[in-house]
Backbone as a printed PyTorch tensor [residue, N CA C, xyz], in Angstrom:
tensor([[[  72.0430,   48.7820, -120.0140],
         [  72.8610,   49.5610, -120.5680],
         [  71.7720,   50.7880, -119.9450]],

        [[  72.8520,   51.9780, -119.6130],
         [  71.8300,   53.2940, -119.2610],
         [  71.8200,   54.4360, -120.2240]],

        [[  70.3670,   55.1520, -120.0170],
         [  69.9940,   56.4440, -120.5920],
         [  71.0530,   57.3880, -120.9500]],

        [[  71.4670,   57.7280, -122.3770],
         [  72.7570,   59.0700, -122.2390],
         [  71.4400,   59.8630, -122.6400]],

        [[  71.7100,   60.9910, -121.9700],
         [  70.6580,   61.9870, -122.6470],
         [  71.6740,   63.2930, -122.8100]],

        [[  71.9730,   64.0220, -123.9390],
         [  71.8090,   64.9330, -124.8040],
         [  71.6730,   66.5610, -124.3660]],

        [[  72.2690,   66.4590, -123.4440],
         [  71.4010,   68.4020, -123.2830],
         [  71.6540,   69.0010, -124.0690]],

        [[  72.8330,   69.2330, -124.8390],
         [  72.5780,   70.3090, -125.9830],
         [  71.6660,   69.6110, -127.2550]],

        [[  71.3540,   68.9290, -127.4230],
         [  70.4790,   68.2860, -128.5180],
         [  69.4290,   68.6830, -127.7220]],

        [[  69.3440,   68.4190, -126.7480],
         [  67.5410,   68.4200, -126.2700],
         [  67.6190,   70.3190, -126.2610]],

        [[  68.6700,   70.8260, -125.4730],
         [  68.1810,   72.3270, -125.3380],
         [  67.8030,   73.4320, -126.4830]],

        [[  68.7710,   72.1400, -128.0270],
         [  68.7960,   73.1750, -128.9680],
         [  67.7820,   72.8120, -129.4820]],

        [[  67.2710,   71.5450, -129.9720],
         [  65.5950,   71.4790, -130.2040],
         [  64.5090,   72.5100, -129.4840]],

        [[  64.3620,   72.2870, -128.3270],
         [  63.3530,   73.6370, -127.7610],
         [  64.1180,   74.4030, -128.3100]],

        [[  65.0940,   75.3030, -128.4650],
         [  64.7600,   76.8170, -128.9520],
         [  64.0580,   76.5540, -130.1090]],

        [[  65.0200,   75.6080, -130.8280],
         [  64.2250,   75.5320, -132.6830],
         [  62.4750,   75.4480, -132.8110]],

        [[  62.5290,   74.5460, -131.9270],
         [  60.6390,   74.7570, -132.1130],
         [  60.1870,   75.7380, -130.8300]],

        [[  60.4170,   76.1700, -130.0200],
         [  59.9840,   77.7130, -129.2400],
         [  59.6190,   78.8970, -130.4080]],

        [[  61.0060,   78.8130, -131.0350],
         [  61.7220,   80.5440, -132.3470],
         [  60.6880,   79.9380, -133.4530]],

        [[  60.5460,   79.1220, -133.4240],
         [  59.3140,   78.9150, -134.8240],
         [  60.6340,   78.6860, -136.4160]],

        [[  62.0520,   78.4000, -135.5760],
         [  62.5390,   78.5130, -137.0160],
         [  62.6110,   77.5240, -138.1160]],

        [[  62.0850,   76.1320, -138.1480],
         [  62.2070,   75.5550, -139.4520],
         [  60.6160,   76.2610, -140.1170]],

        [[  59.9900,   76.3980, -139.6830],
         [  59.2270,   76.6540, -140.4260],
         [  59.1230,   78.4250, -141.1640]],

        [[  60.1770,   79.4150, -140.3350],
         [  60.4280,   80.4570, -140.5850],
         [  61.5840,   80.1670, -141.7050]],

        [[  62.4630,   79.3430, -141.8970],
         [  63.5870,   79.2490, -142.4340],
         [  62.7850,   78.4640, -143.8780]],

        [[  62.6040,   77.6510, -143.8610],
         [  61.3890,   77.8870, -145.2120],
         [  60.2960,   78.3750, -145.5880]],

        [[  59.9070,   79.4590, -144.9340],
         [  59.3280,   80.5660, -145.6340],
         [  60.4590,   81.0980, -146.2680]],

        [[  61.1280,   82.2150, -144.9380],
         [  62.5380,   82.9330, -146.1920],
         [  62.9700,   82.4530, -147.0680]],

        [[  63.4520,   81.0260, -147.3940],
         [  64.1520,   80.7660, -148.1890],
         [  63.5540,   80.3900, -149.6040]],

        [[  61.9430,   80.6150, -149.7280],
         [  61.1510,   79.8000, -150.7560],
         [  60.5300,   81.4040, -150.8830]],

        [[  60.3010,   82.4620, -150.2920],
         [  59.7250,   83.7300, -151.0240],
         [  60.0210,   84.0470, -152.2060]],

        [[  62.0010,   84.0890, -152.5550],
         [  61.8190,   85.2190, -153.8440],
         [  61.8700,   83.6160, -154.9740]],

        [[  61.6400,   82.8540, -154.4840],
         [  61.7860,   81.4230, -154.8580],
         [  59.9210,   80.8390, -155.9150]],

        [[  59.5050,   80.7470, -155.5820],
         [  57.9770,   80.7580, -155.6610],
         [  57.1610,   82.0110, -155.8910]],

        [[  56.5230,   81.8800, -156.6150],
         [  54.9130,   82.8480, -157.5300],
         [  54.2760,   82.8470, -155.8820]],

        [[  53.8740,   83.9150, -155.2410],
         [  53.6760,   83.9130, -154.1170],
         [  51.7470,   83.6640, -154.5920]],

        [[  51.3580,   84.4960, -154.8490],
         [  49.8900,   85.1570, -155.9910],
         [  49.1580,   83.2750, -155.7040]],

        [[  49.6030,   82.7730, -156.7400],
         [  49.1950,   81.1210, -157.2060],
         [  50.2460,   79.9150, -156.2080]],

        [[  51.0600,   79.5700, -155.0880],
         [  51.5240,   79.0100, -155.2800],
         [  50.9180,   78.5180, -153.5240]],

        [[  49.7280,   77.1300, -153.5260],
         [  49.7240,   77.3570, -152.0720],
         [  49.8650,   76.6470, -150.9410]],

        [[  50.6590,   76.0660, -151.5330],
         [  52.0130,   75.1850, -150.4440],
         [  52.5350,   76.7360, -149.6310]],

        [[  53.3500,   77.4800, -150.0250],
         [  53.5960,   79.1260, -149.2760],
         [  52.5030,   79.5530, -148.9060]],

        [[  51.9230,   79.5420, -149.1100],
         [  50.1770,   80.0250, -148.9150],
         [  50.0970,   79.7840, -147.5280]],

        [[  49.5360,   78.2810, -147.3270],
         [  49.6560,   77.2520, -146.4210],
         [  51.2610,   78.2630, -144.9530]],

        [[  51.2150,   77.1740, -145.2120],
         [  53.0650,   77.7210, -144.5190],
         [  53.1330,   78.9540, -144.3540]],

        [[  52.2090,   80.2830, -144.4960],
         [  52.7990,   81.7210, -144.1640],
         [  51.4280,   81.2580, -143.2770]],

        [[  50.1590,   81.7140, -143.4110],
         [  49.4990,   81.0820, -142.9210],
         [  49.2950,   80.6480, -141.4250]],

        [[  50.0210,   79.4810, -141.6470],
         [  50.3380,   78.9230, -140.4470],
         [  51.0140,   79.4970, -139.5440]],

        [[  52.4950,   79.8340, -140.4860],
         [  53.8740,   80.2610, -139.1940],
         [  53.2780,   81.9830, -138.7360]],

        [[  52.2320,   82.1680, -139.4230],
         [  51.9640,   83.7040, -138.3390],
         [  50.5660,   84.5870, -138.5260]],

        [[  49.6970,   82.7190, -138.1330],
         [  48.6160,   82.7130, -137.8260],
         [  47.1350,   83.3390, -139.0780]],

        [[  47.5020,   83.6710, -140.1800],
         [  46.5230,   83.9730, -141.2360],
         [  45.3700,   83.8550, -140.9180]],

        [[  44.3000,   84.2840, -140.6520],
         [  42.6080,   83.8120, -140.3790],
         [  42.8820,   84.7720, -141.2300]],

        [[  42.3260,   85.0310, -142.0730],
         [  40.9830,   85.3300, -143.3100],
         [  41.2600,   84.6160, -144.3370]],

        [[  39.4450,   85.4040, -144.8160],
         [  39.1570,   84.6000, -145.8410],
         [  39.6630,   84.8230, -147.2680]],

        [[  39.1110,   83.6910, -147.8730],
         [  40.2330,   83.8700, -149.2670],
         [  40.2550,   85.2690, -149.7440]],

        [[  39.3730,   85.7610, -150.4420],
         [  39.3550,   86.7980, -150.9270],
         [  40.2790,   87.6520, -150.7320]],

        [[  40.3960,   87.7240, -148.9380],
         [  41.8490,   88.5890, -148.5890],
         [  43.1470,   88.0790, -148.7980]],

        [[  42.6250,   87.0310, -148.7580],
         [  44.1300,   86.2330, -149.1320],
         [  44.2900,   86.6400, -150.7480]],

        [[  44.0520,   86.4280, -151.5290],
         [  43.9360,   86.6610, -152.7950],
         [  44.3340,   87.5520, -153.3000]],

        [[  44.1410,   88.8460, -152.1110],
         [  44.1830,   90.3570, -152.8540],
         [  45.5320,   89.8220, -151.6000]],

        [[  46.4510,   89.8620, -150.4220],
         [  46.9530,   90.1300, -150.3330],
         [  48.2540,   89.1490, -150.9440]],

        [[  48.3520,   87.9910, -151.1150],
         [  49.1590,   87.3110, -152.1600],
         [  49.9460,   87.8050, -153.0980]],

        [[  48.3010,   88.2320, -153.8450],
         [  49.1340,   88.7950, -155.2150],
         [  49.6360,   90.8550, -155.1070]],

        [[  49.1550,   90.6800, -153.8800],
         [  50.1920,   91.9780, -153.4490],
         [  51.3460,   92.1110, -152.9430]],

        [[  51.7230,   91.1840, -152.4090],
         [  52.2400,   90.3740, -151.6170],
         [  53.8370,   89.7230, -152.9810]],

        [[  53.0660,   89.3360, -154.3410],
         [  54.5070,   88.7770, -155.0520],
         [  54.3750,   90.1700, -156.4380]],

        [[  54.0820,   90.5460, -156.1850],
         [  53.9580,   91.9050, -156.6980],
         [  55.1640,   92.9310, -156.2600]],

        [[  55.0790,   93.0760, -154.3350],
         [  55.7130,   94.0950, -153.6120],
         [  56.9940,   93.0390, -153.9260]],

        [[  57.7420,   92.2850, -153.7590],
         [  58.7720,   91.4760, -153.7620],
         [  59.8110,   92.0840, -154.6130]],

        [[  59.1170,   92.6350, -156.0410],
         [  60.1160,   93.2730, -156.7790],
         [  60.0060,   94.4100, -156.8910]],

        [[  59.0510,   94.9940, -156.0960],
         [  58.6370,   96.7030, -155.8340],
         [  59.9370,   97.4990, -154.8750]],

        [[  59.7440,   96.0690, -153.2250],
         [  60.3390,   96.7880, -152.1570],
         [  59.2420,   97.5540, -152.3750]],

        [[  58.3650,   97.4600, -151.3580],
         [  57.9930,   98.7120, -151.2320],
         [  58.1350,   99.5170, -149.4740]],

        [[  57.6240,  100.4260, -148.6290],
         [  58.2020,  100.8710, -147.2390],
         [  56.4820,  100.1960, -146.8480]],

        [[  57.3310,  100.6060, -145.5430],
         [  55.2180,  100.2540, -144.4190],
         [  54.4750,  100.0850, -144.6390]],

        [[  55.2790,  101.9890, -145.0250],
         [  53.6670,  103.3360, -145.3450],
         [  53.0980,  102.7430, -146.0760]],

        [[  53.6890,  102.0920, -147.5240],
         [  52.7500,  101.9870, -149.0930],
         [  52.5910,  100.5150, -149.2490]],

        [[  53.2590,  100.0690, -148.2130],
         [  52.3900,   98.7380, -148.0880],
         [  50.8850,   98.6570, -147.3330]],

        [[  50.9070,   99.2070, -145.7770],
         [  49.9520,   99.9240, -144.9870],
         [  48.3540,  100.0900, -146.5600]],

        [[  48.5160,  100.8970, -146.5850],
         [  47.7090,  101.1910, -147.2440],
         [  47.5890,  100.6200, -148.6160]],

        [[  48.3300,  100.1670, -149.5360],
         [  47.9520,   99.4350, -150.5350],
         [  47.2060,   97.9030, -150.2000]],

        [[  47.4220,   97.8390, -148.5500],
         [  46.3700,   96.5620, -148.2170],
         [  44.8080,   97.1920, -147.5350]],

        [[  44.7870,   98.5060, -147.2480],
         [  43.8280,   99.0570, -147.3810],
         [  42.5160,   98.8600, -148.3140]],

        [[  43.8290,   99.5610, -149.3360],
         [  42.8380,   99.8550, -150.5150],
         [  42.4880,   98.6540, -151.5320]],

        [[  42.7550,   97.7020, -150.6940],
         [  42.8900,   96.2230, -150.9400],
         [  41.6630,   95.2820, -151.2810]],

        [[  41.8440,   95.5010, -149.7980],
         [  40.7750,   94.5430, -148.5250],
         [  40.0330,   95.5390, -147.6040]],

        [[  39.8850,   96.6540, -147.6820],
         [  39.5400,   97.7840, -146.5110],
         [  39.7530,   97.5930, -145.1950]],

        [[  40.7140,   96.6190, -145.3820],
         [  41.8220,   96.3390, -143.1410],
         [  42.5930,   97.4780, -143.4340]],

        [[  42.8000,   98.0340, -142.0540],
         [  44.1880,   98.6030, -141.9170],
         [  45.3120,   97.1730, -141.2420]],

        [[  45.8900,   96.5300, -141.9200],
         [  46.5780,   95.6240, -141.9750],
         [  47.9860,   95.8510, -141.1400]],

        [[  48.4500,   96.8680, -139.8750],
         [  49.3510,   97.1420, -139.7100],
         [  50.4640,   95.3240, -139.8280]],

        [[  49.6950,   94.4320, -138.5830],
         [  51.2560,   92.8980, -138.8860],
         [  51.2720,   92.1330, -139.3890]],

        [[  50.0180,   92.4890, -140.9680],
         [  50.3730,   91.7570, -141.6520],
         [  51.1250,   92.5000, -142.6110]],

        [[  50.8790,   93.6050, -143.0530],
         [  52.2850,   95.0650, -143.4050],
         [  52.8980,   95.0970, -143.7780]],

        [[  53.7950,   94.3140, -141.7160],
         [  54.8100,   94.5070, -141.3750],
         [  55.9880,   92.5310, -141.4910]],

        [[  55.1000,   91.9470, -141.6420],
         [  54.8100,   90.5490, -141.6240],
         [  55.9090,   90.2810, -143.1100]],

        [[  54.1490,   91.1770, -144.1520],
         [  54.6140,   91.2420, -145.6990],
         [  56.3470,   91.2690, -145.3940]],

        [[  56.2550,   92.6380, -145.0540],
         [  57.2560,   93.5220, -145.2120],
         [  58.8510,   92.7750, -144.7820]],

        [[  58.8540,   92.1700, -143.6440],
         [  59.8150,   91.5090, -142.5660],
         [  60.2300,   90.3380, -144.0160]],

        [[  59.8470,   89.8210, -144.6390],
         [  59.8540,   88.8950, -145.2210],
         [  60.4610,   89.3440, -147.1530]],

        [[  60.5650,   90.5590, -147.5510],
         [  60.6140,   90.4470, -148.4310],
         [  62.3700,   91.6050, -147.9140]],

        [[  62.2960,   92.1940, -146.5670],
         [  63.7820,   92.8210, -146.3140],
         [  63.8750,   92.7280, -144.7690]],

        [[  65.0300,   91.4190, -144.5230],
         [  64.5280,   90.7840, -142.9940],
         [  65.1970,   91.8230, -142.4610]],

        [[  65.2870,   92.7790, -142.7420],
         [  66.6230,   93.7680, -141.7560],
         [  65.3830,   94.5520, -140.7870]],

        [[  64.1000,   94.7230, -141.4610],
         [  62.8210,   95.2650, -140.9820],
         [  62.2070,   94.3210, -139.5680]],

        [[  60.9590,   94.9510, -138.6260],
         [  60.2270,   94.4280, -137.2800],
         [  59.6660,   93.6610, -137.9000]],

        [[  58.9040,   93.3320, -137.1610],
         [  57.6380,   92.7650, -137.7760],
         [  56.2450,   93.4640, -136.0440]],

        [[  55.3880,   93.6620, -136.1050],
         [  54.2530,   94.1900, -135.4830],
         [  53.3790,   93.3260, -135.0330]],

        [[  53.6130,   92.5410, -134.0740],
         [  52.7410,   91.6090, -133.4470],
         [  52.4980,   92.4130, -132.1460]],

        [[  51.3510,   91.3830, -131.4240],
         [  50.0850,   91.9680, -130.1880],
         [  52.1950,   91.2510, -128.8290]],

        [[  52.6630,   90.6480, -128.9390],
         [  53.5180,   90.4580, -127.9220],
         [  55.0170,   91.1920, -128.5890]],

        [[  55.1080,   92.2390, -129.2590],
         [  56.7650,   92.8140, -129.2680],
         [  55.7210,   94.1670, -128.8190]],

        [[  54.0990,   94.4060, -129.6850],
         [  53.7520,   95.7520, -129.2420],
         [  53.7520,   95.6570, -127.1480]],

        [[  53.2780,   94.3220, -126.1800],
         [  53.8550,   94.5680, -124.7750],
         [  55.2120,   94.4770, -124.8730]],

        [[  55.8090,   94.0920, -125.2870],
         [  57.5060,   94.1240, -125.0670],
         [  57.7000,   95.2110, -124.7840]],

        [[  57.0890,   96.1490, -125.8770],
         [  57.8280,   97.5010, -126.2790],
         [  57.4040,   99.0990, -125.4040]],

        [[  56.1800,   98.3370, -124.9350],
         [  55.1640,   99.4910, -124.0410],
         [  54.3730,  100.2090, -124.9950]],

        [[  53.9000,   99.3470, -126.1130],
         [  53.5280,  100.8030, -127.3630],
         [  52.3630,   99.7660, -127.5800]],

        [[  50.8000,  100.8290, -127.4790],
         [  49.5740,  100.7730, -127.4800],
         [  48.7190,  101.0230, -129.2180]],

        [[  48.3040,   99.6690, -130.1270],
         [  47.3060,   99.5250, -130.4320],
         [  46.0460,  101.0010, -130.6690]],

        [[  46.4670,  101.4600, -131.9780],
         [  45.4150,  102.4170, -131.8940],
         [  43.6600,  101.8900, -131.2630]],

        [[  42.5960,  102.6410, -131.2080],
         [  41.9110,  101.6630, -130.3870],
         [  40.7420,  102.0960, -132.0820]],

        [[  40.0140,  100.9500, -132.4270],
         [  39.3140,  100.7670, -133.5910],
         [  37.8990,  101.6140, -133.9210]],

        [[  38.2600,  102.5070, -132.4940],
         [  36.8980,  103.0060, -132.9650],
         [  37.6750,  104.4660, -133.7690]],

        [[  38.4730,  104.4920, -133.6560],
         [  38.9900,  106.0250, -133.9360],
         [  39.3050,  105.4650, -135.6350]],

        [[  38.8940,  106.8400, -135.9630],
         [  38.3120,  106.9860, -137.6180],
         [  39.5920,  106.2940, -138.5800]],

        [[  39.3390,  105.4570, -139.0610],
         [  39.7540,  104.5840, -140.4430],
         [  40.9330,  105.5360, -140.5880]],

        [[  41.3430,  106.7590, -141.5560],
         [  42.5610,  107.0500, -141.5920],
         [  43.4590,  108.1880, -140.9090]],

        [[  42.8830,  107.8140, -139.2710],
         [  43.5830,  108.4550, -138.8880],
         [  44.1430,  107.4600, -138.0090]],

        [[  43.8360,  106.1280, -137.6080],
         [  44.2960,  105.4700, -137.1370],
         [  45.3380,  104.2980, -138.3490]],

        [[  45.1240,  104.4910, -139.0140],
         [  46.2480,  104.4700, -140.5260],
         [  47.2770,  104.9050, -139.4560]],

        [[  47.2100,  106.5850, -139.7320],
         [  48.3480,  107.1380, -139.4380],
         [  49.0340,  106.9770, -138.0710]],

        [[  47.9860,  106.6000, -136.9880],
         [  48.8770,  105.9610, -135.6510],
         [  49.5960,  104.7330, -136.0750]],

        [[  48.8580,  104.0090, -136.8240],
         [  49.5400,  102.4110, -137.2120],
         [  50.9850,  102.6930, -137.1510]],

        [[  50.7570,  103.6590, -138.0670],
         [  52.2850,  104.3740, -139.1260],
         [  53.4850,  104.5430, -138.3680]],

        [[  52.4180,  105.4280, -137.6850],
         [  54.1080,  106.0790, -136.3870],
         [  54.6110,  105.5040, -135.7170]],

        [[  53.2310,  104.3330, -134.8000],
         [  53.7590,  103.2560, -133.7370],
         [  55.0750,  102.3850, -134.9260]],

        [[  54.1810,  101.9770, -135.9660],
         [  55.6160,  100.4490, -136.8270],
         [  56.8840,  101.8870, -136.4280]],

        [[  57.2690,  102.4750, -137.0150],
         [  58.4180,  103.9220, -137.4370],
         [  59.2010,  103.5090, -136.0050]],

        [[  58.0050,  103.8100, -134.3500],
         [  59.3810,  103.9080, -133.5130],
         [  59.4260,  102.3040, -133.3460]],

        [[  58.3190,  100.9200, -133.8250],
         [  59.4190,   99.6350, -133.3030],
         [  61.0230,   99.2610, -133.9890]],

        [[  60.2750,   99.9130, -135.6670],
         [  61.3500,   99.9950, -136.2620],
         [  62.9320,  100.9110, -134.9750]],

        [[  62.9790,  101.7750, -135.5820],
         [  64.0680,  102.9240, -134.3220],
         [  63.9780,  102.2480, -133.1630]],

        [[  63.0710,  101.8870, -132.1530],
         [  64.3460,  100.4510, -131.6510],
         [  64.5800,   99.7610, -131.5470]],

        [[  64.2000,   98.9590, -132.2840],
         [  65.2820,   97.7760, -132.4790],
         [  66.8410,   98.5970, -133.3070]],

        [[  66.6780,   98.9850, -134.5180],
         [  68.1410,   99.9130, -134.5450],
         [  68.9000,  100.2500, -133.5940]],

        [[  67.8880,  101.1290, -132.4580],
         [  68.8650,  101.4890, -131.1540],
         [  68.7920,  100.1460, -130.4380]],

        [[  68.0150,   99.3580, -130.7760],
         [  68.8160,   98.0870, -129.6070],
         [  69.6410,   97.3150, -130.0740]],

        [[  70.0660,   96.7980, -131.1670],
         [  70.6610,   96.4670, -131.6180],
         [  72.1210,   97.2600, -131.1440]],

        [[  72.2990,   97.6920, -131.5740],
         [  73.3110,   98.6190, -130.9030],
         [  74.2660,   98.2360, -129.2600]],

        [[  72.7460,   97.4910, -128.6790],
         [  73.6190,   97.8980, -127.2940],
         [  74.2730,   96.6250, -127.7300]],

        [[  75.0700,   96.5140, -126.0260],
         [  75.9830,   95.0220, -125.4640],
         [  74.6880,   93.9680, -125.0930]],

        [[  73.4750,   94.5390, -125.1920],
         [  72.1940,   93.1050, -124.0010],
         [  71.7690,   92.7410, -125.4130]],

        [[  72.1770,   93.4250, -126.4530],
         [  71.2990,   92.4760, -128.0100],
         [  72.1620,   92.1150, -128.8510]],

        [[  74.2940,   92.8520, -128.5060],
         [  74.9380,   91.9350, -129.3540],
         [  75.3020,   90.1720, -128.3310]],

        [[  74.7350,   90.5500, -127.0730],
         [  74.4760,   89.4100, -125.9700],
         [  74.0800,   88.2250, -126.6660]],

        [[  72.5560,   88.5090, -126.9590],
         [  71.7310,   87.6940, -127.1870],
         [  71.8840,   87.5600, -128.6490]],

        [[  72.5280,   87.6050, -129.3800],
         [  72.6080,   87.7340, -131.0390],
         [  73.7060,   86.1780, -130.2740]],

        [[  74.7390,   86.7940, -130.0140],
         [  76.2000,   85.9100, -129.2850],
         [  75.4850,   85.0140, -129.3880]],

        [[  74.4930,   84.5070, -127.7190],
         [  73.7810,   83.4140, -127.2540],
         [  73.4880,   82.6110, -128.6560]],

        [[  72.1090,   83.7150, -129.2490],
         [  71.1730,   82.8270, -130.4180],
         [  72.5060,   82.6050, -131.3630]],

        [[  73.4310,   82.6310, -132.0800],
         [  74.4460,   82.2710, -132.2900],
         [  74.8860,   80.7720, -132.3510]],

        [[  75.7560,   80.9790, -130.8080],
         [  76.6210,   79.8300, -130.7010],
         [  75.3080,   78.6370, -130.3340]],

        [[  74.1450,   78.6860, -129.4260],
         [  73.2200,   77.5850, -129.7190],
         [  72.4630,   77.4110, -130.5120]],

        [[  72.7610,   78.0760, -131.5830],
         [  72.1210,   77.4150, -132.9960],
         [  72.3070,   78.5060, -134.3630]],

        [[  74.0190,   77.1510, -134.8270],
         [  74.8540,   77.8420, -134.8190],
         [  73.9480,   77.5540, -136.5500]],

        [[  73.1040,   76.7080, -136.9520],
         [  72.8910,   76.4290, -138.2050],
         [  71.8310,   77.5560, -138.5630]],

        [[  71.5460,   78.7480, -137.7790],
         [  70.1960,   79.7350, -138.3920],
         [  71.7190,   81.3820, -138.1180]],

        [[  72.5590,   80.8610, -137.6500],
         [  73.4890,   82.1950, -137.7090],
         [  73.0840,   83.5110, -138.6970]],

        [[  72.8540,   82.6900, -139.8910],
         [  72.5790,   83.3790, -141.2970],
         [  70.8970,   84.3250, -141.2420]],

        [[  70.1580,   83.6230, -140.1870],
         [  68.9040,   85.0820, -139.8670],
         [  69.1040,   86.2370, -139.4840]],

        [[  68.3410,   87.1140, -139.9040],
         [  68.9970,   88.3940, -139.9010],
         [  68.9060,   88.6930, -137.4340]],

        [[  69.6940,   89.9650, -138.1680],
         [  69.7760,   90.0900, -136.4180],
         [  68.5120,   90.6290, -135.8240]],

        [[  68.1480,   91.3150, -136.3340],
         [  66.0750,   91.6960, -136.1890],
         [  65.2720,   90.6980, -135.3330]],

        [[  65.2900,   89.4540, -137.0710],
         [  64.6430,   87.7730, -136.7990],
         [  65.0660,   87.9130, -135.2500]],

        [[  66.3410,   87.4480, -134.7680],
         [  66.9490,   87.1630, -133.7040],
         [  66.3510,   87.2800, -131.8640]],

        [[  66.4340,   88.6420, -132.3900],
         [  65.9760,   89.8540, -131.2940],
         [  63.9300,   89.2860, -131.3090]],

        [[  64.0580,   89.7620, -132.6130],
         [  62.5630,   88.9750, -132.7000],
         [  61.7020,   88.5020, -131.9320]],

        [[  62.6460,   86.8090, -131.4540],
         [  62.3280,   85.3670, -131.8990],
         [  62.6500,   85.4650, -129.8390]],

        [[  63.6020,   86.5380, -129.8010],
         [  63.3820,   86.8510, -127.4840],
         [  62.5550,   87.2970, -127.5080]],

        [[  62.2090,   88.7630, -128.0380],
         [  60.6620,   89.1040, -127.6340],
         [  59.9670,   88.6330, -127.5890]],

        [[  59.1690,   88.1290, -128.5720],
         [  58.4590,   86.9970, -128.9010],
         [  57.6610,   86.0010, -127.1490]],

        [[  59.3240,   85.6700, -127.2770],
         [  59.6140,   84.2920, -126.4180],
         [  59.0950,   84.8220, -124.5280]],

        [[  58.5870,   86.3860, -124.4960],
         [  59.5100,   86.9480, -123.3660],
         [  58.0870,   86.4950, -123.3060]],

        [[  56.8140,   86.5880, -123.1860],
         [  55.2180,   86.8200, -123.3440],
         [  55.2370,   85.9390, -121.4780]]])
């Protein structure tokens, strides 16, 4: 008997895997159903998907604030400032990831997005408050870029193709869909 290859299924699985959609789906579907501050399984999945490599004390502060932030719906500025107050670190990337899981219309900050959009991370030698101010400004530029880009024909083409290839993931926000493309442009 000859082997029958289903190209649609293989291409579909490649996209699901490359975009991390099964992991992302689990996180986004459970973020409001569990106590993030206490649920180690959620934390483990979040840490793995977003590559959180911080010590236990940092994670305790992060997930404790994340749990309260779910109901407060803070801005990026408020999150980055609160995490700095709690941890002493300016965490633009993790602040944006927290925000994007609370409000999926918000983009994430990571090195792939910065590179794709040609934004430069402030130098670590910069004074802390100036560094935070610059990171907040850059995040707002990223957010504006997404808002502007989503109005373009190219964005609509990307979203339509995503939805065509991955119909069970059409519920994912358009921002996250574009994020998947940007992340894979590396």
